[in-house]
C-alpha positions as CSV (number, residue, x, y, z in Angstrom):
1,M,0.0,0.0,0.0
2,A,1.3,3.5,-0.9
3,Y,0.8,6.4,1.6
4,F,0.8,10.1,1.0
5,I,1.0,13.1,3.3
6,G,-0.4,16.6,3.0
7,G,-0.1,19.8,5.1
8,D,-2.1,22.9,5.3
9,I,0.1,25.4,7.2
10,G,-1.6,28.6,8.4
11,G,-1.5,31.3,11.0
12,T,-3.7,29.3,13.4
13,H,-3.3,25.7,12.5
14,T,-0.9,23.3,10.8
15,R,-3.0,20.4,9.7
16,I,-1.3,17.3,8.6
17,L,-3.2,14.5,6.8
18,I,-2.1,11.0,5.7
19,S,-4.0,9.0,3.1
20,D,-3.5,5.7,1.3
21,Q,-3.6,5.5,-2.5
22,N,-7.3,4.9,-2.4
23,G,-8.1,8.1,-0.5
24,N,-8.6,6.4,2.9
25,V,-7.4,8.7,5.7
26,V,-5.1,6.9,8.1
27,G,-3.6,9.7,10.2
28,F,-3.9,13.3,11.1
29,G,-2.3,15.9,13.4
30,D,-2.2,19.6,14.2
31,G,1.0,21.4,15.0
32,G,-0.4,24.9,15.7
33,S,0.6,28.1,14.0
34,G,3.1,27.7,11.2
35,N,2.9,30.7,8.9
36,H,6.5,32.0,8.8
37,E,5.3,35.6,8.6
38,G,4.0,35.2,12.2
39,V,6.3,32.6,13.8
40,G,9.4,32.7,11.6
41,Y,11.0,29.7,9.8
42,D,11.9,28.1,13.1
43,G,8.2,28.2,14.1
44,F,7.2,26.8,10.7
45,E,9.6,23.9,11.1
46,A,8.4,23.2,14.7
47,A,4.7,23.3,13.7
48,V,5.2,21.0,10.8
49,A,7.4,18.6,12.8
50,K,4.8,18.4,15.6
51,G,1.8,17.9,13.3
52,T,3.8,15.3,11.2
53,Q,4.7,13.3,14.3
54,Q,1.1,13.3,15.5
55,A,-0.2,12.1,12.1
56,L,2.5,9.4,11.8
57,S,1.9,8.1,15.3
58,F,-1.8,7.9,14.6
59,A,-1.2,6.0,11.4
60,N,1.6,3.9,12.9
61,L,3.9,4.9,10.0
62,T,7.3,6.5,9.5
63,L,8.2,9.2,7.0
64,N,10.3,6.6,5.1
65,Q,7.0,4.9,4.3
66,I,5.5,8.0,2.7
67,Q,5.7,8.1,-1.1
68,G,4.8,11.7,-1.7
69,A,4.0,14.9,0.1
70,G,2.3,18.2,-0.7
71,F,2.0,21.4,1.3
72,G,-0.1,24.5,1.1
73,I,1.7,27.2,3.0
74,G,0.2,30.4,4.3
75,G,2.5,33.4,3.6
76,Y,4.4,31.6,0.8
77,D,3.9,34.2,-1.9
78,W,7.2,34.7,-3.7
79,P,9.8,32.4,-5.4
80,K,12.6,33.5,-3.1
81,E,10.7,31.8,-0.2
82,R,10.6,28.4,-1.8
83,Q,14.0,27.1,-0.9
84,R,13.8,28.3,2.7
85,H,10.7,26.3,3.2
86,L,12.1,23.2,1.4
87,D,15.2,23.4,3.5
88,R,13.2,23.3,6.7
89,L,11.1,20.4,5.4
90,M,14.2,18.5,4.6
91,K,15.5,19.0,8.1
92,I,12.3,17.4,9.4
93,G,12.9,14.4,7.2
94,Y,10.8,15.1,4.1
95,K,13.1,13.5,1.5
96,M,10.4,12.0,-0.7
97,P,9.0,13.7,-3.8
98,L,7.1,16.7,-2.7
99,E,5.5,20.0,-3.8
100,I,4.8,23.2,-2.0
101,V,2.4,26.0,-3.0
102,N,0.5,28.9,-1.4
103,D,-2.3,27.6,0.8
104,T,-4.9,29.1,-1.6
105,V,-3.8,26.7,-4.3
106,I,-4.6,23.6,-2.2
107,G,-8.0,25.0,-1.8
108,I,-8.4,25.0,-5.6
109,V,-7.1,21.4,-5.8
110,A,-9.5,20.3,-3.0
111,G,-12.5,22.3,-4.2
112,S,-12.4,21.5,-8.0
113,E,-12.6,17.9,-9.1
114,A,-10.7,19.0,-12.2
115,G,-7.8,20.1,-9.9
116,W,-7.3,23.5,-11.5
117,G,-8.9,26.9,-11.9
118,V,-9.2,30.0,-9.7
119,G,-9.5,30.2,-5.9
120,I,-10.9,33.2,-4.1
121,V,-10.2,33.3,-0.4
122,S,-12.5,35.6,1.6
123,G,-12.2,35.1,5.4
124,T,-10.8,37.6,7.8
125,G,-8.8,38.9,4.8
126,C,-8.8,37.9,1.1
127,N,-6.5,36.6,-1.6
128,C,-6.8,35.1,-5.1
129,W,-4.7,32.6,-7.0
130,G,-5.0,30.5,-10.1
131,W,-3.4,27.4,-11.7
132,D,-3.7,26.1,-15.2
133,H,-4.7,22.6,-16.1
134,K,-1.2,21.6,-17.1
135,R,0.4,22.9,-13.9
136,N,2.7,25.1,-16.1
137,Q,1.5,28.5,-15.0
138,I,0.4,29.9,-11.7
139,A,-1.1,33.4,-11.1
140,H,-1.7,35.4,-8.0
141,L,-2.3,38.8,-6.4
142,T,0.2,40.3,-4.0
143,G,-1.7,39.1,-0.9
144,G,-1.0,42.5,0.6
145,G,-4.5,43.4,1.6
146,G,-6.0,46.9,1.6
147,G,-2.6,48.6,1.1
148,M,-2.3,46.8,-2.2
149,G,-5.9,47.4,-3.2
150,E,-7.0,43.9,-2.3
151,A,-9.6,44.4,0.4
152,A,-12.8,42.4,0.5
153,G,-12.5,40.2,3.6
154,A,-14.6,40.2,6.7
155,G,-12.4,42.9,8.3
156,D,-12.9,45.1,5.3
157,V,-16.6,44.7,5.3
158,V,-16.7,45.8,9.0
159,H,-14.5,48.7,8.2
160,R,-16.7,49.7,5.4
161,A,-19.8,49.5,7.7
162,M,-18.1,51.8,10.2
163,Q,-17.5,54.3,7.4
164,A,-21.1,54.2,6.4
165,V,-22.2,54.8,9.9
166,S,-19.9,57.8,10.2
167,H,-21.2,59.2,6.9
168,A,-24.8,58.8,8.1
169,W,-24.0,60.7,11.3
170,S,-22.2,63.5,9.5
171,G,-24.8,63.8,6.7
172,R,-22.5,62.5,4.0
173,G,-24.6,59.4,3.4
174,P,-28.0,57.9,4.1
175,Q,-29.2,56.6,7.4
176,T,-28.7,52.9,8.1
177,Q,-29.7,50.2,10.5
178,L,-26.0,49.5,10.8
179,T,-25.7,52.4,13.3
180,Q,-27.5,50.5,16.0
181,V,-26.0,47.2,15.0
182,L,-22.4,48.6,15.5
183,I,-23.4,50.3,18.8
184,D,-24.7,46.9,20.0
185,I,-21.7,45.0,18.8
186,A,-19.2,47.3,20.5
187,G,-21.3,47.6,23.7
188,A,-21.4,51.4,23.4
189,T,-24.1,53.5,25.1
190,D,-24.8,55.6,22.0
191,L,-23.3,56.7,18.7
192,E,-21.0,59.4,20.1
193,D,-19.8,56.9,22.7
194,L,-19.0,54.5,19.9
195,F,-17.0,57.1,17.9
196,E,-15.1,58.2,21.0
197,G,-14.5,54.7,22.1
198,I,-13.1,53.6,18.8
199,M,-10.8,56.6,18.5
200,D,-9.4,56.1,22.0
201,N,-9.3,52.3,21.7
202,R,-11.9,51.5,24.2
203,Y,-14.0,49.7,21.6
204,H,-12.9,47.5,18.7
205,L,-14.9,46.3,15.8
206,R,-13.3,43.2,14.4
207,A,-13.8,40.8,11.5
208,A,-16.0,38.6,13.7
209,A,-18.7,41.3,13.4
210,A,-19.2,40.7,9.6
211,P,-22.1,38.2,10.0
212,R,-24.1,41.0,11.6
213,I,-23.5,43.1,8.5
214,F,-24.8,40.2,6.4
215,E,-27.8,39.9,8.6
216,T,-28.6,43.6,8.3
217,A,-28.3,43.3,4.5
218,S,-30.6,40.3,4.4
219,A,-33.2,42.3,6.4
220,G,-33.2,44.8,3.6
221,D,-31.1,47.7,4.7
222,P,-29.9,49.4,1.5
223,V,-26.6,50.5,2.9
224,A,-25.7,47.1,4.2
225,I,-26.7,45.6,0.9
226,S,-24.4,48.0,-0.9
227,I,-21.5,47.0,1.3
228,I,-22.0,43.3,0.5
229,H,-22.4,44.0,-3.2
230,W,-19.2,46.0,-3.0
231,A,-17.4,43.1,-1.5
232,G,-18.7,40.7,-4.1
233,T,-17.7,43.0,-6.9
234,E,-14.2,43.4,-5.5
235,L,-13.8,39.7,-5.1
236,G,-15.0,39.2,-8.7
237,E,-12.5,41.8,-9.9
238,M,-9.7,40.0,-8.1
239,A,-10.7,36.8,-9.9
240,K,-10.8,38.6,-13.2
241,A,-7.2,39.7,-12.7
242,I,-6.1,36.0,-12.3
243,I,-8.3,35.0,-15.3
244,K,-6.5,37.6,-17.4
245,Q,-3.1,36.5,-16.3
246,L,-3.9,32.8,-17.2
247,Q,-5.9,33.6,-20.3
248,F,-8.9,31.7,-19.1
249,E,-11.4,34.0,-20.7
250,T,-12.8,31.5,-23.2
251,L,-12.4,28.4,-21.0
252,A,-14.8,26.5,-18.8
253,F,-13.3,26.3,-15.3
254,D,-14.1,26.3,-11.6
255,V,-13.8,29.3,-9.4
256,V,-13.5,27.9,-5.9
257,M,-14.9,30.0,-3.1
258,I,-12.7,29.5,0.0
259,G,-13.3,31.0,3.4
260,S,-16.1,31.9,5.8
261,M,-17.3,35.1,4.1
262,W,-18.9,33.0,1.3
263,D,-21.3,31.6,4.0
264,G,-23.0,35.0,3.6
265,G,-24.9,33.6,0.7
266,P,-26.4,35.0,-2.5
267,L,-25.9,38.7,-1.9
268,L,-22.1,38.1,-2.0
269,I,-21.9,35.1,-4.3
270,D,-24.3,36.4,-7.0
271,K,-22.5,39.7,-7.3
272,A,-19.1,38.0,-7.6
273,R,-20.5,35.5,-10.2
274,E,-22.0,38.4,-12.2
275,T,-18.7,40.2,-12.2
276,I,-16.7,37.2,-13.2
277,Q,-19.0,35.7,-15.8
278,A,-19.3,39.1,-17.6
279,Y,-15.6,38.6,-18.4
280,A,-15.4,34.8,-18.5
281,P,-18.8,33.2,-19.2
282,G,-17.5,29.6,-18.7
283,A,-16.5,30.3,-15.1
284,Q,-18.5,28.2,-12.6
285,M,-18.6,29.1,-8.9
286,V,-17.9,26.2,-6.6
287,R,-18.0,26.3,-2.8
288,L,-15.1,24.5,-1.1
289,N,-16.8,21.7,0.9
290,A,-13.7,20.0,2.2
291,P,-10.7,20.9,4.4
292,P,-8.0,22.4,2.1
293,V,-5.5,19.9,3.4
294,V,-7.3,17.4,1.1
295,G,-5.7,19.3,-1.8
296,A,-2.3,19.0,-0.2
297,V,-2.6,15.2,-0.1
298,L,-3.7,15.1,-3.7
299,L,-0.7,17.3,-4.5
300,G,1.5,14.8,-2.7
301,M,0.1,12.0,-4.9
302,E,0.9,14.0,-8.0
303,A,4.4,14.7,-6.8
304,A,5.0,11.0,-6.5
305,G,3.9,10.4,-10.0
306,D,0.5,9.1,-9.1
307,N,-2.6,10.6,-10.9
308,P,-5.4,10.5,-8.3
309,S,-8.8,9.8,-9.9
310,V,-12.0,11.7,-9.2
311,E,-13.1,8.7,-7.1
312,V,-10.0,9.1,-4.9
313,H,-10.7,12.8,-4.5
314,R,-14.3,12.1,-3.5
315,Q,-13.2,9.4,-1.0
316,L,-10.7,11.8,0.6
317,V,-13.4,14.5,1.0
318,K,-15.9,12.0,2.4
319,N,-13.4,10.7,5.0
320,C,-12.5,14.2,6.1
321,Q,-16.1,15.1,6.6
322,D,-16.7,11.9,8.6
323,L,-13.7,12.8,10.8
324,R,-14.8,16.4,11.1
325,F,-11.1,17.2,10.6
């Protein structure tokens, strides 16, 4: 029996998954935060080593029994970072054929049964990457957030809501139910207390407040609706940039929706779809319904020269759902 290992390394978790060649999960582990931008390369190495050992112990295997490995790494955005990550993986004992990509890419591989296309991340922040079907070309944004003009995550939606409330108060914009919503979220006594508390750091409106913005939009508030539509359009424009880089305009391909913001539903998704399909009519929106680490395992299979079938893909997804991993 052949075994393969995959890793999803992020700012909160380092999830490691081991599967056999048929897509049956035999081991998993979590090493904690592993994004080198937050914990450095020593932290990356430590997190992967911890998660790997947990997964191997669970599966009663050693790394020498693993035929291929794949990793999706948060913060791995530029070619100069490749060798630094590979060196650390080698120190841990990863000497088998392996591949490393940005963590958005394993979301594409996990979410699209074709294994290629465009992935749009919208969680606390946002990002967008793409991969062609021959694995010859990869495309991406900077991943630099609002400072780089890439702002359509949950934190950005909350920031936009605060601006709308400020504009309503000053007369620059229409009144909105978001005023009371933000007062309640912050625990302020009234609007002036909210403004003062935010400016002197007594109150903080964080990304976790975004679902309340979606609720207000669903209740029909025009300002909240406009904010969600803005986010959908922005995410669609990000995808269009990747489509243009990869020349996907005339192709049929999946756009994988990755991250909690997409749980907001049609107000966001329909606007993103409308924006994307006006440019690339063959694009199909697909919600990621599996842990991204599934894509890392599939990448490990490919690195070892195996070509995982759709059935193997589906089996991996099913096993991970059963495990609630």
